[in-house]
N, C-alpha and C positions, 0 to 999 in steps of 0.2 A: 671401588665398587659401587658406592652410592652415586658417584657422578655418572658412571656408565649406565646405571639403572634409570636415573633421571633423564639421561640422553635418550635411551630407548623409549621411555614414556613420552617424551616430547616428540619423537619421530612418529609415534602412533597417532598423535593428535593432528599432525600436518600431513600425513600420508594422503595421496591423491589418487583418483581413479583416472583411467584413460578413456577418452571419448569413444574410441573404436570399440570398446567393450559394450558400450550401449548401442552403438550403431548396428552391431552384429545381429541384435535381436529385433530390429525394427523392419517392417515391411510396409512402407508408406503407400497409401492409395491417394494420390494427388488429384483432388477434384474441387478444392475450395478456391474461389476467386477472391480478388481484392475487396469486392463489394461485400462478400460474405464476411470477411474479417472485420471490415468497418461496421457492418451491421451487428456483429457479435460483440465488438467492443463497445458500441454505443448502448446496445441493449443491456450489457452487464454494468456499465458505468453510471448511466442515467437510471437510477433506481430510488433507494430510500433517501439518499441525500438530497435530491432535488425536491422531494415533497416534505421532508421533515427537518433536514439539516439546516437549511436557511433560517427557519424560524427559531431553532434552538440556539444558533450562534448569535443571531440578531438580538434575541431577547436579553441574554446575560453576558455576552462577551464583546460584541463589536457594534451593535446598532446597524444604521445604514451602511457603515463601512464594511459590512460583510462582503460587498462586491470586491473590496480590496483583498480581503482574506482569500477569496476565491482566486483572484489573480495570482497571488503569492503561491497558493497551493498548486495551481495549474502549472506555473512555471517550474516549480519543484518536480511535478510529475512528468513534465516534458523532458527535463534533464534525466530522470530515471528512465523514461521511455526510450530515449536514444541509446542508453546503455543496454536495455533489453533488445533493442533492435540490432545492435552489433552482434550480440551472442545468437540472436535468432537466425541471422543470415549465415553465420559460421557453422551452426549445428542445425542441419535441415531435418530435425526430427524433434518430437514433443520434448519440451524441457521446461525448467523453471529455475528461479535463482538458486534453489537447492543443488541442482545439477551443476550449474555453472560455478557455484562456490566449491563444490566437491572436486572439480577438475582443475581449479585454479589455486585456491588458498588452503585447502586441506579439509580433513574429515570433521574435526570438531566444529569449525565454522559452518560447514555444510549442515551438520546436524542442528546447530543453533538456528540456522536460516529455515530449515524444513519444520523444526519444532514451532518457530514463530508463525510460519504460514499455516500450520494446522490450527492454532488458536485464532489466527485471523479469519479463516474460512469458517470455523465453528461459531465465532462471534458474529460474523456476517449473517449466518443462518438464523441465529438468535434474534438479531436485529430485525431481520425481515419478518419473522414470526411475530414479534412484538408490535412492529408497525402494522402489520396486517390485521391484527386483533383491534388495534386502535382505530384504524381506518374503517373497519367493518362496524364498530360501534358508532363512530361518527356518522357513517352513512345512514344508520337507523335512527339518527337524531339523539345519540347518547342514551336511548331508552333502556338499554341494559344496565348501564352504571347508575342511572337515575331511579329506576324502579326498584332497585334492591339496595341493601346496605353496603357500605364501603367494603367491609370484610368479605361479604359474599361476592361482591363485584370483582375484587382482587383475585379471589379463588377462581371464579369463572374465567377471568382473563388468562390465568395460568392454565386452565383446562383447554381454552381456545388455543393457546400457544402450543401445547403439546399436540393438539389435533391438527393444527395448520402445518406444523413441521412434518407430521406423518403423511398428510394428503399431498403436500408438495413433493415429498420425496417419492411417493408413489408415482406422481406425475413425471418426476425426473427419470425413474426407471423406465416408464413407458416411452418417453422420448428417446432414451438411449437404445432401447431395444429396436426402435424404429429410427435409426440413425439418419435416414433421409429426410425426416421431418424437422430435425434440429434447426437448420439454417433457414427453412421456410418459416418456422415459428419465430425465429430471431428477427428476420426481416420484417415480418408483420408487426411484431410487438414494438420494434424500434420505430416503425413508421407511425404507429398509433401514439407512441410517446412524443415524437417530434410534433405531430399535429396538435396533440393536447397541450404541450408546452408552449407552442406558438401561439395558441389561443389564449393561454394564461398571459404570456408577454404582451400581446396586442391589447387585451382587455385591461391588463393592469396599468398600461400607460394611459389608456382611455379614462379609467376610473381613479387613477392615482392623483395625489396632491404633492407638489414639490415641497410644500411646507413641512412635510413629514421628514424631510432630510435636514431641516433647519429648526428643530424643536428647541425651545428655551425653558428656563425654569418656570416662567409664567404659564406655559402650556401644561406642565405637570400639575401645578397648583390648581389651574382651572379644571383639570380632570380629576381633582380630589385625591391626588397620589402623594403630594407633598405639601405639608403645612409649615415647613421650616426653610431656612435659607440654603440648606445643602440638599443636593439631589441624592446623595447616598448611593444605593445599589442601582439607581437608574442612570448613573453616569453623570457627565458634565453637560449634556445636551450637544446640539449640532450634528454634523455628519459623522464625527469620530467621538461619540460620547464616552467611550472607555479608554481613550488614548491609544498610544502606540502598543502598549502591553496588550490591550484588548485585541488589536489586530493580530498580533503574534499568536495569542491563545486561539483566536478564532481560526487562523490559518492552519494551526496544528490539528483542529478538529475537522476542518474542511478538506484536509488532505485525503480523508477517507473518500470523498466524493469522486476522486479521479483514479482510483486504483483498479478499476475494472478492466483497464486496458491489457493487464497481464494475461487475461484469458486468450488473447491473440497468439501469445508465444506457445500456449499449450497445444495449439492446433497447427503448428508450423509444418509438421510432417505431412499434413494433408493438403498444404497450399500448392498450387500449380507452379507458381513462380515466387518462392519464398524470398529471394533476394530483393524483389520489388515490393511484394504484397505486405511483408511483415512491417518494414519501416513506414511505408505509406499508410498501412492500416492503423498503426499506433498513433502516428502524428494527426492524421485526418480525424480519427475517432476522439482524440483529446481535444482538437480544436472545436469540433461540433459540440462536445460536452461542456467545454468552457463557455461557449456562446450561449448555450441553453441555461447553464447555471447563472451566468452573469445577467442575462435578461430576466430570469425568473426571480432572482434575489432582488434585483432593482424594482420589479413590478411589485413584489410582495412588500418591500419597505415603503414604497410610494403609496400603496393602497392602505396599509395598516400602520399606525405609529408603532415602532418597535416595542414600546413598553406594554402594548396591549396584546402582544402575541404570548399565549399561555404555554407553559411547558407541556410538550406532547402534542401541540396542535399541528394540524396538517396544512398543506398549501391550499387545499380546497376551502378551509374555513375563512380564508381572507375574503372570499366572495360573499359569505354571510355578513361580514362587517360592512361591505359596500351595499348590501341589499339586493344582490343579484343571485337569487337562490337557484335558478336553472343551471347556472354555471358551476355551482357547487357540486351537482350531481354528475356533471360531465367530467369535472376534474377528478372526482372521487373514483369514477370508473376507470379512468386512465391510471390512477394510483394503484388500484387493485390489480389491474393487468400488469403494470410494471413490476409490482412485488412478486407476483406469481411466477414470472419468468426469471427474474434476477437471482433468485435462490438457486435455480437449476444451473445458471451459468457458473456459479462458484462451487457447486458440489462436485461437478466433473473433475476439475483440477485437483481437488483434495483427494479424491479416490486415486487418481494417477500418482499424486505425490506419495501417499502412504504405500502404494504398491512398489514404487521405486525404492523407498527406504527400507522396506521389508526385504526386498530382493538384494539390496546392499548389506543386509544384516544388521541394520542399525535399529530396527524396531522388531518386536516379536512377530514371528511368522504367522501366528494365529490371526493377526489383523488382516492378512492378505488372503484368508480363506475365501474361496470363490464358490458361489452358489451355482450348481450345475444347471446349465440352460440359459442363464441370464448374464454370465460373466460379472457378477456383482460381488465385491468383497463384503459379504453380509455381516461379518462380525464387526468390522470397522464402521460400517454404515449404522448399525444399531448403536454402537457405543457413542459415536459422534452425535447422532440424533438425540440421545438421551442427554448429553452434555449441553447440546444447544438448547433443548427444551428447558433444562434447569436454569440456564443463563437467562433465557428469555423471561423466566418467571421471577427471578430474584435480583436482576440488575437493571438499573435505569438505562434509558435509551442513550443518554449522553456518555455513560460509563462504557457501554458497549462500543460506541462510536470512537471514544479515545483509545480503548484497548486495541481496536483494529488499526487505528492510525499508528500506534507505537509499533506493533508487529510489522506493519508494511514498511514504516520509515527505517526500521533497523535492517529488514531484509533488503531494501533498495540501497542502503548505505554499504552493505556488504557487496552487493552486485556492482556498484560503482568502483569499489576497490578492486574487485575482480578485473574489471575492464582496465583499470590503471595498471595492474600487474601483468596481465597475460600479453598485452601488446608489446611489452619489452622482454619477453621470455624467448629463448631460442626455440626453434620449431621442435615440438614434442614428437617422440617416436613411440610407436607401439612396441610393447614388450614388457617383461617383468622387471628388468633392471634398467628403467629408463634413465634414472639419474647417473648411473655408471656410464651408459652409452653416450649421454651428453657430455660428461666431463672428459671422457676418453677422446672425444673428437675435437676438443678445444685446445688452446695453446697449453703446452705442458708446464711452462713456467709462469702462468698467469698469476699476478699478484695484485692485491689492492694497494693503490697509491693515492696520495692526494691529487696529484695531477691527473691520474686516470679517472677520478670521479667527474672532472669537468671536461677532460679531453680523452675520451676512450679511444684505444688504438684500433678497435675493430669496427667496420661499418655495419656489421650485423651483430644481433644479440649473441652473447656468450653466456655460459653458466655463471660467470662472475658478475656480469652486468645484470643478469636476471636477478641474482641474489641481492645486489645493491638496490634495485628497484623494489624488491620485496621488503627489505628492511626500512627503506626510506618511506614507502607507502604505509607501513605499520606505524612508524613513528608519526607521519603526518596525520593519520587518523587519531592518534592519541593527543597530538598538539591541537588539532581542530576541536576535539572534544573539550580540552582545557580552555581554549579560547571561547568556546560558547558558554562555558560555566562562568568565565570572567565577565563576558558581555551581558549575562543575565543580571549583573549587578550594575546596569547602566546608569541608575540614578547616582550612584557613587562616582562613576567615571565622569559624569557631567559636572559633578561638584569640584572636579580637579584634584582629586586624591592622588599624590605623586606615586604612591606604592602600587595602586591598581593600574595607573596609566603605564608605569614602567613594566608591569607584567604583561600588558597588552602589546607594548612595543617589542619586548623580548620574544614573545610568542610569534609576532608577525615576522620578525627577522629570521627566526628558526624555520618557520613555515616557508618563507621566501627561499632561504638557502636550500632546504631539502627539495623544494619543487624545482629549483634550478638544476640540482643533481639529477633528478629523474628526466628533466627535459633534455639534458645532454647525453643521455644514454641512447644507444641505437635501438630502433624499432624494427619489428618484423618487416621484411620486404614482400611477403606474399600478398597479392592483391585480394581485397575484399569488396564485395558489391556495396557494402555500407560500412562506414567507420565513424565512430564518435569524433567530431571535429575538435580542434583546439586542445588536444591532449598535451599535458596532463591537467590543464586548468579546468575544463568542464567537469570531469569526474570529481575533482576536489571541490568544486563549487556545489555540486549535487550533495556531497557528503556533508559539506558545512551547513547548507540550507536544511537538510534532513535533521542534522543534530540539533540545530537551533529550534526547530519545530518540536522535537522530542523534549527539549528543555521546558516547553510550555505546558506539558501534560501534568495533571494533578498528582499529588503524592499517593492518593488512593489507587489511581490507575497503575501507577508504578508498583505498589504493593501487590496488587492482583497479578500483574505481569511477573513480578519476582517469584511468587508462589508457583506459577506455571513453569517458569525456568528451572526452579528447584526440582520439580518433578521430572522435567526433561533431563537434567544432569544426573539425577538418580538412575533413570533408565539408561542413559548412555554409559556411565561409568560402571554400572553393574551388569550390563549386558552387551550394549553395542560395541564397546571398544574391544571386546574379546571375540564377539561373533561376526565382526565386520568381514566383509568379502575381501577387503584390502588388507587384511591382517596377515 
């Protein structure tokens, strides 16, 4: 009886929804072009990160090698973007990694993904509110913070954070009610951003000094920062002052800078030609954003020695260091415009996500209460706005950035796993007893053998081959996580410790073997306008890179993330698992 109860409980955790159940409720109005999606992706991606993130990472984590951190983060984002693109062209209606997880790996993982995306979107709103107040005070010459005591200044900053969140949410509602203005505003703001950042890059290279990439201990001593023979918290000097570990830590934080491309997938049902527009929009927007980030971070570290970048400083303050005050106001204006629209881009998908989760029965239905006349989930908007304002008041900017990176990295890793699994599954059918239909159509005497693992007898996916890929993919995620945990101890590995090296070799052998098993399984023959290339290697590489970056996040961020996940599990196991529409 106990085994039967545990089996039924496990089946509830991995039960899946069918895509056709979502499609039936959709009535797409396809009017969005590829240019609209690129503008939307650039507008939502190039935001807080480009004005604040580069300085934060360069100051304490990577120095001038921030450009390498951005390269690593962008490559990881491209891998995740390709996975998003494949799902986007398969499902020509609005979706997210929550939906893709639900129809692929099951309900529990879908809830975890959706719950992570909620905290990601809320933390993004809090980050924008905090950055906006900082930029506004800087634009006034820090008169607010200098004219009053620190305690009053902090309280005023909290009040400004609440006010900004409220005003921007009102702007968001106004834009949504006038849906035709959304993409016009997106294009305009994206153009303003690109012009301002192009000005920063050109001016930065003109005003920059290459010596700032080759700083030595004598430079710090002459600046009055060090009077000993060790540089301490300033690093070791040169282009990579904090070493390889600093690059990894910086890349984990910089990952946040590229996650705005997911907004493209949320508008796929409105695209005129989603099979072309979605992958092109994702890749082009990520390429443009990388070029902007790379150029801006290079210009910033050339203009200002990284040790002079103050915590919370904005990109525009670099021009005060070079004595070019007019440029300071130009860049600050672009900063405020960027922040004002970026918060809108991320509040739209969170409302759509919460609505989908409440419709699936995983969240309380009161969160989907719609205000008559505006189609606004008023309860969810109010609750999330309060949480965002509190986070903007009591958390540091770097803490918020790391929290968003963890949530996004975990969601993207699950999405890559979904791509790895679904390509090897038999064609799914509509209906209540889907699993029974699939098994009934396969070979009656299909059994798992060692030879069948590497030489399957069917050229098309079967229920057995699908289960093999499902199990192997789950084991691979576990093994890749263990490998990343071992690689974190890379100083011990470099010392030649035989125990640690043996563990790495064993893990690599197991990973290679399971990858070979997946590679030998038959894939779906149905044609797709876009497929992730080099399966199964590319999704596994995406998972590996994402997990490596997650390992670089501080313990404080993991503690905060763990508290949020405990709240989520309490909601799911006390309510969602029983009220789920798939129950």
